[in-house]
N, C-alpha and C positions, 0 to 999 in steps of 0.2 A: 504494500500500500504506500502511495506517495502522500507526503504531508508537506504543506507550506507552513513555515514557522514565522510568526510576526514578532519582531523584537525591536529594541532600541539599544544604543550603547554610547557611552562617553569615551571618545577615542584617545584621551590624554595619555594613558599609560601604555598604549599599544602602537606597534609599528604597522598600523593599517589593519584592514579586514583579513587579507589573504595570508595563509600560512607561510612563514619564513623560517628557515633553519636558524636556531640559536637566538631567535627574537620572539617576543611575545606578540601574538596576534589574536584578534577576536575569534577568528575561525578556529584556531587551535584550542582556545579555552572552551568553546562550545562543543567541539568534537571530543575533547578529553573528558569533559564532565558527562556528556551523554553516553559515551562508551563505558564509563564507570557505572552509570545507572543501569544500563542494559546488559552489561557484562560481555560485550563483544565490540570489536572495532566498528566505528561509525564514520562515514564520510558525508559531509554536508556541502551543498552547492549554493553559493550566494548569488544575490541579484546584481552584484557588481563589486568593484574594488573601491576602497577608500584609502587615502594616503595616511601616513603616520600622523597622529594627532587630530585627525578629522573625525567628526561625530556622525551619528545617524539617529534621528528621532523616529524614523521609520525605516525598517530594513526587513527583507524577506530572504529566506533560504529554503531549499527543499531537501528532504531526506526520504529514503526508502526504508521502511521497516515492515518486514513480512509478518512477524509474530505479533500478537496482541499483548498488551501489558494489563495487569490486574491491579494497578495502583494509580495514584494521582500523579502522572508524569509532570504535568504543569507545575504542581506545587513542589515536587521533589527537585526538579531541575532548577527552578528559581531559587530554592533554598540553598543549593550548593554553589550557584554562580556568584561571582563577586558583585558588589553593589553597582558597579558601572556597566553591567549588562542585564537587561530586563526582558523576559519573555512575556508577551501579551496573549498570543493565540497559537494553538497547534491545530491546523485546519486540514482535514482529509480532502483530497482532490481527486477527481475522476481522471483516468488516463495518466499520461506522463508529461504534464506541462513542466517547463524549465524556468526556474526562478530568474535566471539572467536573460535567456533568449526570448522568452515570451512576454517580458515587460514591454509595454507600449508607451509609457510616459514616466519620466523621472523628474522630480523637482528638488532643487537645492536652494538653501538659504545661506547667505553669508552675512554675518553680523560683525560690526565694528563699533568701537566707542572711541571718542576723541579726548577722553580724560582718564587719568589713572584711577582704577577702581579694583580693589583687592578681590571683590566678589565676582568680577567678570573676567579675571585673568585667564581662566581655563576654558571659558565658554564664549568668548568674544575676542576679536583681535584689537589690540590697542594701536592707534595711530594718533599721535599728538598733533592733530591738525584741526583746530577748532573752527576754522573759517572755510571749510570745504564748500565749493560752489555747487550746491545741490541741483540747481537748474541745468547747469552744463552736464553734470553727471546723468541727469534724467534724459537729456537729449541723446546721449550716447546709448543709454539703456534702451531707448525707444527704437534705435536702429537695429538691434539684435534680431528680432523676428523677420526682418527684411532680407537677411542673408542666411545662407545655409552651408557655405563652405568656410570652415574655421581653421584652415591650414595655418593661418598667420598667428593664431592664438592658442597653440597647444605645445606640449613638450617636445614631441618627436613626430612631426607630420609625415615624414618619409617612411616611418615604420608602420603606418596604418594602411589598411586595405583601401580606405577612402576617408575623407575628412568631412563628410556631409552630416550635419546635425540639423534636424528640423525643429528649430526653436519656436515653440508655440506661444510662449508668454515670457516677458521680462519686465520686472517691476522694481521700483525703488521706493523705500519707505524710510521715514524718520520718526523719532519720538517727538513729543510736543516741545521739548526743550532744544531739539536739534543736536543733541550731544551723542546720539546713537543712530546708526544707519543700518538698514537691512536691504540687501540686494537679493532678489528672488528670480530664478530662471527655471523654465520647464522645457524639456526637449525629449525626443525619443531616445537620444543617446548623447553622450558627452565624450570628449577626447581627454587624454592625459593632461592633468593640471589646467584644463581649459577654463574652469570657473575661477580658480585662484588667479590665473593670468589676467582674465577679463576684469576681475575685481581690482587688481593692482593698477590696471590701465584706468579704471574709473577713478581711483584715488588720485592718480596723476592728473587726470582731467580736472577733478575737483580742486586740486592744489595749484592749478595753473601751469604745470610743466608739460602738458600735452593738450593739444586742441582736439575738439570733436572731429574736425575735418581730417586731421592726421590719423586719428583712430579709425575713421571710416575708410580712409585710403588703403589701409592694410586689409580690411574686409574685401575691398574691391579687387586689389591686386593679388591677394592671397600670399603676399610675401611677409615673412616674419620680420618684425621690427628688430633693429640693432640691439636694443636693450629689452629683454623680456624676462621678467622676474615674477614669480607667483606671490600672492599675498600670503600672510601667515596662516598656517593650517587650522589653528584652534577656532577660527571664526566660521568654518564651513560645516554645514550639516546636510546630509541626505535626508530630506524631510518628507518625501512622498514617492511611493512607487505604485504604479497602476497596471493592472492586467485586464484583459478582456473579461475574465471570469472572476476577478477579485479586485475590489476597490474599497479599501477600508480607511477610515479617518486615522490620522496619526494619534497615538496616545502619549507619546513622549512629550513632557513639558520642559522645553528647553529655553534658556535665558528668559525666564518668565518675567512679565511686567506686573507689579503688584500695586501700583498706584495709578490713579486716573491720568495724571500728567505724563505718564510713560507709555500710554497706549500708542500703537503704531498708526501712522497716517501715511497715505500714499503721497509721494512728492508730485 
């Protein structure tokens, strides 16, 4: 029987989702704990990779388990997992859908704050730039759904089979004090470091070191800029994964706003 497992994780302590020799990964922790519970080796297949330090407020993976269990797996698995990995649902599915290849839409959110805050240090990226030009950043964000070849804004464009990403939505938010910013982007797929690279370019636009026209020129030419650096990893969250047969709201409560003046508003 195939199961889809709905989870969230805080990526601070991990070298990404995918298993890596001699380094702690989210996949390794989940496989090790489930293998211990079921008393046999288990392999899980995730909906995608995340870099070291990147989080997921919604993530899915699938597992194949033929034998039935006679205990509360949901409770037992959550009990032995560390606090930074949470299981929400274990869902039986018909047939053999794949957590990665059958996803039709992924949404990421990137959070940054422009003042030093000890409580945000692991869940949002600090950029001490209090006067970012949000209007210019918004102009650049609005361009993203108009293009689908992101060769210029990814880690290794020549290593991909293709660099086409159908961006369906791109939005920019701020809190009411203007001290925190949220960049949200949805697409059928993303390239290596693509969102963090785009975010860094948005920050450069907001700080006046890059123009919107120059930013767009690379989307048009598909040529990588001379300087291409990713934004800090701790601000990035995989926040929504959608399948034709499964569309669940995210349950992970990340960088929560607890006061009225901190509610997000679209730029």
